[in-house]
Each structure stands twice: as C-alpha cells, then as structure tokens.
A tleap script that builds the chain and sets N, CA, C and O, in Angstrom:
source leaprc.protein.ff14SB
mol = sequence {
  NMET THR THR GLN PRO SER LYS ASN LEU GLU
  THR PHE PRO ASN PRO GLU PRO SER ARG ASP
  TYR THR ILE HIE PHE ASP CYS PRO GLU PHE
  THR CYS LEU CYS PRO LYS THR GLY GLN PRO
  ASP PHE ALA THR LEU ARG ILE THR TYR ILE
  PRO HIE GLU LEU CYS ILE GLU LEU LYS SER
  LEU LYS LEU TYR LEU TRP SER TYR ARG GLN
  GLU GLY ALA PHE HIE GLU LYS VAL ILE ASN
  GLN ILE LEU ASP ASP LEU VAL ALA ALA CYS
  GLN PRO ARG SER MET THR ILE GLU GLY ASP
  PHE ASN ILE ARG GLY GLY ILE HIE THR THR
  ILE LYS VAL HIE TYR PRO PRO LEU PRO CSER
}
set mol.1.N position { -162.648 -31.459 30.510 }
set mol.1.CA position { -162.107 -30.332 29.831 }
set mol.1.C position { -163.289 -29.137 29.535 }
set mol.1.O position { -164.169 -29.469 28.740 }
set mol.2.N position { -163.355 -27.999 30.024 }
set mol.2.CA position { -164.417 -27.243 29.828 }
set mol.2.C position { -164.056 -26.256 28.508 }
set mol.2.O position { -164.960 -25.523 28.106 }
set mol.3.N position { -162.936 -26.230 27.925 }
set mol.3.CA position { -162.530 -25.397 26.753 }
set mol.3.C position { -162.689 -26.378 25.711 }
set mol.3.O position { -162.462 -27.580 25.851 }
set mol.4.N position { -163.095 -25.806 24.646 }
set mol.4.CA position { -163.024 -26.757 23.263 }
set mol.4.C position { -162.691 -25.913 21.974 }
set mol.4.O position { -162.816 -24.688 21.974 }
set mol.5.N position { -162.323 -26.522 21.034 }
set mol.5.CA position { -161.732 -25.822 19.849 }
set mol.5.C position { -163.166 -25.222 19.447 }
set mol.5.O position { -164.266 -25.654 19.794 }
set mol.6.N position { -162.857 -24.031 18.562 }
set mol.6.CA position { -164.082 -23.256 18.092 }
set mol.6.C position { -163.653 -22.381 16.911 }
set mol.6.O position { -162.583 -21.773 16.900 }
set mol.7.N position { -164.567 -22.351 15.897 }
set mol.7.CA position { -164.347 -21.397 14.702 }
set mol.7.C position { -164.805 -20.074 15.055 }
set mol.7.O position { -164.776 -19.201 14.188 }
set mol.8.N position { -165.228 -19.813 16.225 }
set mol.8.CA position { -165.874 -18.540 16.482 }
set mol.8.C position { -164.749 -17.535 16.892 }
set mol.8.O position { -164.096 -17.757 17.912 }
set mol.9.N position { -164.512 -16.453 16.130 }
set mol.9.CA position { -163.373 -15.582 16.470 }
set mol.9.C position { -164.048 -14.302 16.936 }
set mol.9.O position { -164.741 -13.564 16.236 }
set mol.10.N position { -163.723 -14.135 18.311 }
set mol.10.CA position { -164.149 -12.913 18.937 }
set mol.10.C position { -163.076 -11.596 18.712 }
set mol.10.O position { -161.878 -11.667 18.437 }
set mol.11.N position { -163.866 -10.436 18.910 }
set mol.11.CA position { -163.082 -9.173 18.796 }
set mol.11.C position { -163.384 -8.394 19.782 }
set mol.11.O position { -164.282 -8.717 20.559 }
set mol.12.N position { -162.664 -7.193 19.929 }
set mol.12.CA position { -162.957 -6.136 21.045 }
set mol.12.C position { -162.551 -4.752 20.240 }
set mol.12.O position { -161.851 -4.729 19.227 }
set mol.13.N position { -163.095 -3.676 20.853 }
set mol.13.CA position { -162.891 -2.376 20.003 }
set mol.13.C position { -161.568 -2.057 20.160 }
set mol.13.O position { -161.043 -2.191 21.266 }
set mol.14.N position { -160.848 -1.587 19.055 }
set mol.14.CA position { -159.457 -1.095 19.066 }
set mol.14.C position { -159.339 0.130 20.135 }
set mol.14.O position { -160.196 1.014 20.093 }
set mol.15.N position { -158.547 0.176 20.855 }
set mol.15.CA position { -158.510 1.183 21.836 }
set mol.15.C position { -157.749 2.534 21.269 }
set mol.15.O position { -157.719 3.599 21.886 }
set mol.16.N position { -157.236 2.336 20.188 }
set mol.16.CA position { -156.659 3.620 19.395 }
set mol.16.C position { -156.799 3.512 17.922 }
set mol.16.O position { -155.809 3.410 17.197 }
set mol.17.N position { -158.140 3.535 17.422 }
set mol.17.CA position { -158.507 3.418 16.138 }
set mol.17.C position { -157.878 4.547 15.173 }
set mol.17.O position { -157.812 4.363 13.957 }
set mol.18.N position { -157.459 5.627 15.741 }
set mol.18.CA position { -157.077 6.740 14.880 }
set mol.18.C position { -155.577 6.561 14.544 }
set mol.18.O position { -155.052 7.325 13.734 }
set mol.19.N position { -154.830 5.516 15.177 }
set mol.19.CA position { -153.436 5.482 15.138 }
set mol.19.C position { -153.162 4.146 14.416 }
set mol.19.O position { -153.843 3.152 14.669 }
set mol.20.N position { -152.082 4.128 13.445 }
set mol.20.CA position { -151.775 2.946 12.848 }
set mol.20.C position { -150.542 2.367 13.832 }
set mol.20.O position { -149.585 3.061 14.175 }
set mol.21.N position { -150.733 1.030 14.203 }
set mol.21.CA position { -149.816 0.217 15.097 }
set mol.21.C position { -149.958 -1.030 14.580 }
set mol.21.O position { -150.929 -1.361 13.901 }
set mol.22.N position { -148.922 -1.844 14.899 }
set mol.22.CA position { -148.929 -3.205 14.423 }
set mol.22.C position { -149.180 -4.179 15.614 }
set mol.22.O position { -148.636 -3.997 16.703 }
set mol.23.N position { -149.898 -5.065 15.404 }
set mol.23.CA position { -150.025 -6.231 16.467 }
set mol.23.C position { -149.317 -7.528 15.775 }
set mol.23.O position { -149.549 -7.904 14.626 }
set mol.24.N position { -148.509 -8.075 16.592 }
set mol.24.CA position { -147.932 -9.418 16.040 }
set mol.24.C position { -148.225 -10.510 16.775 }
set mol.24.O position { -148.103 -10.325 17.986 }
set mol.25.N position { -148.594 -11.656 16.424 }
set mol.25.CA position { -148.797 -12.861 17.207 }
set mol.25.C position { -147.945 -13.952 16.667 }
set mol.25.O position { -147.997 -14.194 15.461 }
set mol.26.N position { -147.142 -14.651 17.476 }
set mol.26.CA position { -146.456 -15.949 17.122 }
set mol.26.C position { -147.116 -17.032 17.763 }
set mol.26.O position { -147.280 -17.074 18.982 }
set mol.27.N position { -147.465 -17.830 17.042 }
set mol.27.CA position { -148.254 -19.105 17.393 }
set mol.27.C position { -147.478 -20.373 17.001 }
set mol.27.O position { -147.718 -20.912 15.920 }
set mol.28.N position { -146.485 -20.903 17.911 }
set mol.28.CA position { -145.476 -21.939 17.601 }
set mol.28.C position { -146.272 -23.255 17.627 }
set mol.28.O position { -145.666 -24.221 17.162 }
set mol.29.N position { -147.475 -23.465 18.068 }
set mol.29.CA position { -148.035 -24.797 18.254 }
set mol.29.C position { -149.238 -25.116 17.393 }
set mol.29.O position { -150.129 -25.881 17.761 }
set mol.30.N position { -149.218 -24.490 16.225 }
set mol.30.CA position { -150.313 -24.691 15.239 }
set mol.30.C position { -150.151 -26.083 14.421 }
set mol.30.O position { -149.096 -26.230 13.804 }
set mol.31.N position { -151.105 -27.096 14.374 }
set mol.31.CA position { -151.261 -28.376 13.938 }
set mol.31.C position { -152.415 -28.508 13.079 }
set mol.31.O position { -153.449 -27.942 13.433 }
set mol.32.N position { -152.395 -29.177 11.992 }
set mol.32.CA position { -153.404 -29.679 11.315 }
set mol.32.C position { -153.027 -31.056 10.728 }
set mol.32.O position { -151.972 -31.586 11.077 }
set mol.33.N position { -153.843 -31.639 9.860 }
set mol.33.CA position { -153.546 -32.997 9.365 }
set mol.33.C position { -153.227 -32.875 7.902 }
set mol.33.O position { -153.778 -32.063 7.160 }
set mol.34.N position { -152.178 -33.849 7.484 }
set mol.34.CA position { -151.952 -33.816 6.023 }
set mol.34.C position { -153.236 -34.576 5.354 }
set mol.34.O position { -153.629 -35.662 5.780 }
set mol.35.N position { -153.818 -33.920 4.308 }
set mol.35.CA position { -155.076 -34.514 3.754 }
set mol.35.C position { -154.643 -35.815 2.946 }
set mol.35.O position { -155.529 -36.607 2.623 }
set mol.36.N position { -153.489 -36.036 2.649 }
set mol.36.CA position { -153.116 -37.262 1.872 }
set mol.36.C position { -152.905 -38.465 2.879 }
set mol.36.O position { -153.404 -39.563 2.634 }
set mol.37.N position { -152.187 -38.241 3.968 }
set mol.37.CA position { -151.834 -39.264 4.924 }
set mol.37.C position { -152.504 -39.369 6.213 }
set mol.37.O position { -152.474 -40.387 6.904 }
set mol.38.N position { -153.175 -38.175 6.554 }
set mol.38.CA position { -153.765 -38.198 7.848 }
set mol.38.C position { -152.822 -37.912 9.107 }
set mol.38.O position { -153.277 -37.850 10.249 }
set mol.39.N position { -151.391 -37.734 8.782 }
set mol.39.CA position { -150.406 -37.491 9.693 }
set mol.39.C position { -150.357 -35.949 10.127 }
set mol.39.O position { -150.557 -35.057 9.303 }
set mol.40.N position { -150.098 -35.713 11.378 }
set mol.40.CA position { -150.017 -34.220 11.858 }
set mol.40.C position { -149.009 -33.441 11.096 }
set mol.40.O position { -147.941 -33.993 10.833 }
set mol.41.N position { -149.204 -32.347 10.752 }
set mol.41.CA position { -148.293 -31.185 10.296 }
set mol.41.C position { -148.377 -30.187 11.405 }
set mol.41.O position { -149.434 -29.879 11.956 }
set mol.42.N position { -147.148 -29.676 11.715 }
set mol.42.CA position { -146.765 -28.798 12.722 }
set mol.42.C position { -146.208 -27.568 12.014 }
set mol.42.O position { -145.442 -27.644 11.053 }
set mol.43.N position { -146.710 -26.254 12.636 }
set mol.43.CA position { -146.226 -25.062 11.891 }
set mol.43.C position { -146.076 -23.970 13.037 }
set mol.43.O position { -146.656 -24.167 14.104 }
set mol.44.N position { -145.426 -22.994 12.874 }
set mol.44.CA position { -145.337 -21.806 13.418 }
set mol.44.C position { -146.155 -20.755 12.703 }
set mol.44.O position { -145.779 -20.507 11.558 }
set mol.45.N position { -147.175 -20.107 13.148 }
set mol.45.CA position { -147.858 -19.159 12.377 }
set mol.45.C position { -147.568 -17.746 12.950 }
set mol.45.O position { -147.700 -17.507 14.150 }
set mol.46.N position { -147.194 -16.883 12.103 }
set mol.46.CA position { -146.731 -15.552 12.438 }
set mol.46.C position { -147.936 -14.542 11.699 }
set mol.46.O position { -148.055 -14.415 10.480 }
set mol.47.N position { -148.777 -13.875 12.713 }
set mol.47.CA position { -149.836 -13.196 12.226 }
set mol.47.C position { -149.513 -11.629 12.750 }
set mol.47.O position { -149.337 -11.333 13.932 }
set mol.48.N position { -149.473 -10.689 11.620 }
set mol.48.CA position { -149.181 -9.461 11.804 }
set mol.48.C position { -150.217 -8.661 11.260 }
set mol.48.O position { -150.606 -8.920 10.121 }
set mol.49.N position { -150.747 -7.686 11.928 }
set mol.49.CA position { -151.846 -6.820 11.326 }
set mol.49.C position { -151.884 -5.451 12.050 }
set mol.49.O position { -151.548 -5.241 13.215 }
set mol.50.N position { -152.387 -4.492 11.084 }
set mol.50.CA position { -152.751 -3.112 11.634 }
set mol.50.C position { -154.300 -3.205 11.826 }
set mol.50.O position { -155.059 -3.498 10.902 }
set mol.51.N position { -154.663 -2.963 12.962 }
set mol.51.CA position { -155.993 -2.924 13.169 }
set mol.51.C position { -156.830 -1.756 12.839 }
set mol.51.O position { -156.238 -0.677 12.853 }
set mol.52.N position { -158.014 -1.747 12.562 }
set mol.52.CA position { -158.827 -0.634 12.141 }
set mol.52.C position { -159.677 -0.455 13.312 }
set mol.52.O position { -159.185 0.071 14.310 }
set mol.53.N position { -161.133 -0.903 13.308 }
set mol.53.CA position { -162.075 -0.731 14.349 }
set mol.53.C position { -162.099 -1.584 15.434 }
set mol.53.O position { -162.612 -1.312 16.519 }
set mol.54.N position { -161.392 -2.903 15.062 }
set mol.54.CA position { -161.532 -4.059 15.943 }
set mol.54.C position { -160.227 -4.780 16.068 }
set mol.54.O position { -159.382 -4.758 15.173 }
set mol.55.N position { -160.083 -5.421 17.203 }
set mol.55.CA position { -158.832 -6.212 17.414 }
set mol.55.C position { -159.324 -7.688 17.743 }
set mol.55.O position { -160.427 -7.915 18.238 }
set mol.56.N position { -158.362 -8.702 17.407 }
set mol.56.CA position { -158.776 -10.117 17.642 }
set mol.56.C position { -158.454 -10.338 19.145 }
set mol.56.O position { -157.477 -9.846 19.709 }
set mol.57.N position { -159.375 -11.123 19.726 }
set mol.57.CA position { -159.191 -11.494 21.115 }
set mol.57.C position { -158.535 -12.747 21.148 }
set mol.57.O position { -158.836 -13.711 20.445 }
set mol.58.N position { -157.504 -12.696 22.103 }
set mol.58.CA position { -156.385 -13.961 22.041 }
set mol.58.C position { -157.042 -15.272 22.384 }
set mol.58.O position { -156.817 -16.267 21.694 }
set mol.59.N position { -157.838 -15.309 23.414 }
set mol.59.CA position { -158.337 -16.702 23.744 }
set mol.59.C position { -159.007 -17.153 22.532 }
set mol.59.O position { -158.668 -18.262 22.119 }
set mol.60.N position { -159.858 -16.533 21.907 }
set mol.60.CA position { -160.666 -16.941 20.717 }
set mol.60.C position { -159.718 -17.263 19.616 }
set mol.60.O position { -160.026 -18.229 18.918 }
set mol.61.N position { -158.686 -16.665 19.352 }
set mol.61.CA position { -157.563 -17.003 18.520 }
set mol.61.C position { -157.111 -18.349 18.906 }
set mol.61.O position { -157.173 -19.256 18.077 }
set mol.62.N position { -156.703 -18.539 19.987 }
set mol.62.CA position { -155.998 -19.934 20.415 }
set mol.62.C position { -157.063 -21.057 19.897 }
set mol.62.O position { -156.824 -21.956 19.091 }
set mol.63.N position { -158.285 -20.785 20.553 }
set mol.63.CA position { -159.384 -21.862 20.218 }
set mol.63.C position { -159.667 -21.920 18.822 }
set mol.63.O position { -159.764 -23.079 18.419 }
set mol.64.N position { -159.836 -21.016 17.933 }
set mol.64.CA position { -159.821 -20.994 16.565 }
set mol.64.C position { -158.735 -21.938 15.919 }
set mol.64.O position { -159.069 -22.877 15.195 }
set mol.65.N position { -157.417 -21.648 16.212 }
set mol.65.CA position { -156.311 -22.335 15.649 }
set mol.65.C position { -156.228 -23.682 16.178 }
set mol.65.O position { -155.519 -24.494 15.583 }
set mol.66.N position { -156.853 -24.016 17.204 }
set mol.66.CA position { -156.936 -25.321 17.853 }
set mol.66.C position { -157.966 -26.038 16.992 }
set mol.66.O position { -157.797 -27.241 16.792 }
set mol.67.N position { -158.917 -25.476 16.513 }
set mol.67.CA position { -159.993 -26.240 15.558 }
set mol.67.C position { -159.390 -27.015 14.362 }
set mol.67.O position { -159.879 -28.042 13.891 }
set mol.68.N position { -158.280 -26.404 13.936 }
set mol.68.CA position { -157.553 -27.119 12.858 }
set mol.68.C position { -156.882 -28.368 12.999 }
set mol.68.O position { -156.459 -28.984 12.021 }
set mol.69.N position { -156.740 -28.859 14.432 }
set mol.69.CA position { -156.001 -29.888 14.864 }
set mol.69.C position { -156.475 -31.283 14.267 }
set mol.69.O position { -155.691 -32.229 14.200 }
set mol.70.N position { -157.713 -31.364 13.863 }
set mol.70.CA position { -158.213 -32.655 13.672 }
set mol.70.C position { -158.750 -32.512 11.922 }
set mol.70.O position { -159.469 -33.378 11.422 }
set mol.71.N position { -158.342 -31.478 11.260 }
set mol.71.CA position { -158.661 -31.129 9.872 }
set mol.71.C position { -157.603 -31.389 8.999 }
set mol.71.O position { -156.464 -30.979 9.226 }
set mol.72.N position { -157.931 -32.103 7.929 }
set mol.72.CA position { -157.073 -32.486 6.815 }
set mol.72.C position { -156.968 -31.113 5.812 }
set mol.72.O position { -157.953 -30.706 5.196 }
set mol.73.N position { -155.753 -30.517 5.742 }
set mol.73.CA position { -155.752 -29.308 4.948 }
set mol.73.C position { -154.378 -29.218 4.328 }
set mol.73.O position { -153.400 -29.459 5.037 }
set mol.74.N position { -154.223 -28.877 3.004 }
set mol.74.CA position { -153.051 -28.606 2.486 }
set mol.74.C position { -152.558 -27.148 2.904 }
set mol.74.O position { -153.325 -26.191 3.017 }
set mol.75.N position { -151.255 -27.102 3.109 }
set mol.75.CA position { -150.693 -25.726 3.704 }
set mol.75.C position { -151.184 -24.642 3.026 }
set mol.75.O position { -151.593 -23.692 3.693 }
set mol.76.N position { -151.224 -24.594 1.781 }
set mol.76.CA position { -151.657 -23.377 0.917 }
set mol.76.C position { -153.164 -23.037 1.414 }
set mol.76.O position { -153.493 -21.900 1.755 }
set mol.77.N position { -153.941 -24.023 1.417 }
set mol.77.CA position { -155.418 -23.735 1.891 }
set mol.77.C position { -155.665 -23.282 3.143 }
set mol.77.O position { -156.449 -22.361 3.368 }
set mol.78.N position { -154.962 -23.949 4.097 }
set mol.78.CA position { -155.169 -23.552 5.545 }
set mol.78.C position { -154.876 -22.168 6.029 }
set mol.78.O position { -155.534 -21.538 6.857 }
set mol.79.N position { -153.613 -21.716 5.294 }
set mol.79.CA position { -153.033 -20.322 5.661 }
set mol.79.C position { -154.024 -19.372 4.974 }
set mol.79.O position { -154.435 -18.436 5.660 }
set mol.80.N position { -154.445 -19.481 3.761 }
set mol.80.CA position { -155.419 -18.769 3.117 }
set mol.80.C position { -156.599 -18.616 3.707 }
set mol.80.O position { -157.097 -17.491 3.721 }
set mol.81.N position { -157.273 -19.713 4.306 }
set mol.81.CA position { -158.569 -19.845 5.064 }
set mol.81.C position { -158.454 -18.967 6.442 }
set mol.81.O position { -159.370 -18.282 6.898 }
set mol.82.N position { -157.137 -19.121 7.022 }
set mol.82.CA position { -157.001 -18.422 8.323 }
set mol.82.C position { -157.206 -16.971 8.030 }
set mol.82.O position { -158.003 -16.276 8.661 }
set mol.83.N position { -156.310 -16.454 6.856 }
set mol.83.CA position { -156.499 -15.063 6.518 }
set mol.83.C position { -157.900 -14.634 6.202 }
set mol.83.O position { -158.312 -13.561 6.644 }
set mol.84.N position { -158.570 -15.319 5.547 }
set mol.84.CA position { -159.820 -15.007 5.112 }
set mol.84.C position { -160.844 -14.835 6.517 }
set mol.84.O position { -161.652 -13.921 6.686 }
set mol.85.N position { -160.605 -15.825 7.334 }
set mol.85.CA position { -161.504 -15.650 8.597 }
set mol.85.C position { -161.097 -14.521 9.558 }
set mol.85.O position { -161.949 -13.834 10.121 }
set mol.86.N position { -159.809 -14.349 9.729 }
set mol.86.CA position { -159.249 -13.189 10.561 }
set mol.86.C position { -159.972 -11.966 9.860 }
set mol.86.O position { -160.869 -11.369 10.455 }
set mol.87.N position { -159.566 -11.601 8.576 }
set mol.87.CA position { -160.136 -10.469 7.830 }
set mol.87.C position { -161.606 -10.293 8.184 }
set mol.87.O position { -162.073 -9.268 8.681 }
set mol.88.N position { -162.253 -11.338 7.896 }
set mol.88.CA position { -163.745 -11.200 8.074 }
set mol.88.C position { -164.169 -10.920 9.493 }
set mol.88.O position { -165.207 -10.301 9.726 }
set mol.89.N position { -163.439 -11.335 10.367 }
set mol.89.CA position { -163.630 -10.942 11.842 }
set mol.89.C position { -163.413 -9.539 12.257 }
set mol.89.O position { -164.230 -8.923 12.940 }
set mol.90.N position { -162.338 -9.064 11.848 }
set mol.90.CA position { -161.910 -7.868 12.258 }
set mol.90.C position { -161.564 -6.587 11.367 }
set mol.90.O position { -161.143 -5.502 11.768 }
set mol.91.N position { -161.847 -6.984 10.052 }
set mol.91.CA position { -161.550 -5.938 8.939 }
set mol.91.C position { -160.450 -5.059 9.286 }
set mol.91.O position { -160.673 -3.885 9.581 }
set mol.92.N position { -159.127 -5.604 9.270 }
set mol.92.CA position { -158.010 -4.708 9.782 }
set mol.92.C position { -157.677 -3.900 8.447 }
set mol.92.O position { -158.259 -4.071 7.376 }
set mol.93.N position { -156.677 -3.020 8.678 }
set mol.93.CA position { -156.073 -2.008 7.635 }
set mol.93.C position { -155.262 -2.770 6.789 }
set mol.93.O position { -155.213 -2.565 5.576 }
set mol.94.N position { -154.525 -3.772 7.454 }
set mol.94.CA position { -153.724 -4.761 6.550 }
set mol.94.C position { -153.447 -5.975 7.628 }
set mol.94.O position { -153.513 -5.901 8.855 }
set mol.95.N position { -153.145 -7.022 6.880 }
set mol.95.CA position { -152.854 -8.288 7.589 }
set mol.95.C position { -151.798 -9.242 6.817 }
set mol.95.O position { -151.916 -9.306 5.594 }
set mol.96.N position { -150.847 -9.933 7.403 }
set mol.96.CA position { -149.992 -10.725 6.776 }
set mol.96.C position { -150.077 -12.031 7.702 }
set mol.96.O position { -150.079 -11.850 8.920 }
set mol.97.N position { -150.143 -13.263 7.224 }
set mol.97.CA position { -150.089 -14.388 7.785 }
set mol.97.C position { -148.910 -15.168 7.168 }
set mol.97.O position { -148.811 -15.266 5.945 }
set mol.98.N position { -148.005 -15.730 8.023 }
set mol.98.CA position { -147.044 -16.722 7.522 }
set mol.98.C position { -147.149 -18.089 8.171 }
set mol.98.O position { -147.328 -18.180 9.386 }
set mol.99.N position { -147.046 -19.120 7.413 }
set mol.99.CA position { -147.194 -20.437 8.066 }
set mol.99.C position { -145.892 -21.113 7.720 }
set mol.99.O position { -145.521 -21.464 6.600 }
set mol.100.N position { -145.259 -21.236 8.873 }
set mol.100.CA position { -143.728 -21.837 8.693 }
set mol.100.C position { -143.880 -23.382 9.113 }
set mol.100.O position { -143.857 -23.712 10.299 }
set mol.101.N position { -144.024 -24.229 8.156 }
set mol.101.CA position { -144.282 -25.679 8.531 }
set mol.101.C position { -142.862 -26.369 8.708 }
set mol.101.O position { -141.870 -26.205 7.997 }
set mol.102.N position { -143.004 -27.196 9.847 }
set mol.102.CA position { -141.982 -28.229 10.012 }
set mol.102.C position { -141.671 -28.955 8.687 }
set mol.102.O position { -142.499 -29.101 7.788 }
set mol.103.N position { -140.384 -29.400 8.652 }
set mol.103.CA position { -139.814 -30.279 7.546 }
set mol.103.C position { -140.579 -31.569 7.545 }
set mol.103.O position { -140.717 -32.259 8.555 }
set mol.104.N position { -141.149 -31.909 6.177 }
set mol.104.CA position { -141.917 -33.186 6.211 }
set mol.104.C position { -141.503 -33.646 4.791 }
set mol.104.O position { -141.749 -33.045 3.745 }
set mol.105.N position { -140.717 -35.019 4.955 }
set mol.105.CA position { -140.193 -35.546 3.690 }
set mol.105.C position { -139.128 -34.875 3.156 }
set mol.105.O position { -138.939 -34.929 1.941 }
set mol.106.N position { -138.279 -34.144 3.994 }
set mol.106.CA position { -137.138 -33.364 3.429 }
set mol.106.C position { -137.504 -32.025 2.945 }
set mol.106.O position { -136.654 -31.244 2.517 }
set mol.107.N position { -138.724 -31.758 3.007 }
set mol.107.CA position { -139.069 -30.354 2.399 }
set mol.107.C position { -139.743 -29.454 3.447 }
set mol.107.O position { -140.736 -29.733 4.118 }
set mol.108.N position { -139.000 -28.295 3.463 }
set mol.108.CA position { -139.568 -27.129 4.388 }
set mol.108.C position { -140.477 -26.219 3.671 }
set mol.108.O position { -140.042 -25.607 2.696 }
set mol.109.N position { -141.734 -26.066 4.068 }
set mol.109.CA position { -142.724 -25.218 3.318 }
set mol.109.C position { -143.061 -23.895 4.222 }
set mol.109.O position { -143.369 -23.996 5.410 }
set mol.110.N position { -142.982 -22.803 3.622 }
set mol.110.CA position { -143.516 -21.647 4.066 }
set mol.110.C position { -144.432 -20.928 3.318 }
set mol.110.O position { -144.108 -20.576 2.184 }
set mol.111.N position { -145.723 -20.598 3.844 }
set mol.111.CA position { -146.638 -19.969 2.977 }
set mol.111.C position { -146.919 -18.459 3.689 }
set mol.111.O position { -147.035 -18.375 4.911 }
set mol.112.N position { -147.003 -17.427 2.920 }
set mol.112.CA position { -147.174 -16.257 3.270 }
set mol.112.C position { -148.357 -15.562 2.426 }
set mol.112.O position { -148.366 -15.619 1.196 }
set mol.113.N position { -149.338 -14.914 3.158 }
set mol.113.CA position { -150.509 -14.363 2.466 }
set mol.113.C position { -150.711 -12.961 2.989 }
set mol.113.O position { -150.370 -12.668 4.135 }
set mol.114.N position { -151.276 -12.069 2.141 }
set mol.114.CA position { -151.411 -10.558 2.677 }
set mol.114.C position { -152.843 -10.174 2.146 }
set mol.114.O position { -153.428 -10.577 1.141 }
set mol.115.N position { -153.259 -9.232 3.159 }
set mol.115.CA position { -154.375 -8.537 2.878 }
set mol.115.C position { -153.989 -7.042 3.067 }
set mol.115.O position { -153.201 -6.724 3.958 }
set mol.116.N position { -154.556 -6.100 2.207 }
set mol.116.CA position { -155.008 -6.391 0.857 }
set mol.116.C position { -153.818 -7.157 0.053 }
set mol.116.O position { -152.630 -7.104 0.371 }
set mol.117.N position { -154.339 -7.857 -1.014 }
set mol.117.CA position { -153.283 -8.522 -1.637 }
set mol.117.C position { -152.290 -7.667 -2.266 }
set mol.117.O position { -152.540 -6.553 -2.727 }
set mol.118.N position { -151.048 -8.285 -2.266 }
set mol.118.CA position { -149.863 -7.413 -3.088 }
set mol.118.C position { -150.171 -7.119 -4.430 }
set mol.118.O position { -150.833 -7.922 -5.087 }
set mol.119.N position { -149.748 -6.012 -4.936 }
set mol.119.CA position { -149.987 -5.836 -6.424 }
set mol.119.C position { -149.157 -6.726 -7.152 }
set mol.119.O position { -148.062 -7.140 -6.772 }
set mol.120.N position { -149.862 -7.063 -8.459 }
set mol.120.CA position { -149.145 -8.157 -9.214 }
set mol.120.C position { -148.041 -7.592 -10.036 }
set mol.120.O position { -147.341 -8.335 -10.724 }
savepdb mol mol.pdb
quit
C-alpha cells in the first residue's frame, strides 16, 4: 500500500477569494477508538466552511481523517481537534464540523463545533 494515514493537511489557493461560498464535505467512514474500551467508534463527519484564501485539498483530508483510525479519543475531543487542525490549515471565514457517531450502548452522540465560536 503506497498511501498512508497522515496528519499533514494540504491546501490550495481559493479560486474565488472575494466571494463567500460554502464548501460541504460528508465523510461517512470516520473511525476512531473508544479510549475506555479500545473498540472502534464509527461516525459521519459533516464539514462545512466558507473559505478565505485557502481551500482544503480532499486527498489530504481523507488521509488526515484516516489517521484517527488507531487513536483513542472521546467524541468531544476528536471533533474539537479536527476543527482546530482544519482552521489552522486554511484559516476559513467560518467552519462548522458535526460528528454524528453511531449508536454505542444505546446512546447516539452528535458533536457540533463552530469557528468562530458561537456567541454565548
């Protein structure tokens, strides 16, 4: 296998930086490990952002998300970390990430984070 998971997020110049438009990614194959049991957690990630100068390159996003497959992480932590990493990579005008985790132990969990943070 020549492709490996990676934390390296690549970007490319926004082709229309003067216009606000929305980019939306559905990532239905996200997996990480439960930090308590080591069992896999499965989720659909929904990433929506308005780019500024840079856009996220899709193959690097795929490899980045793949890098979580062997990491133990609470749902709340992993979704916030993904937001932090994507914002650091592309400095969007705004971004929302929703992690919609499969039912585990009879509980369905959805985590949604925003950049910039929503007003309190």
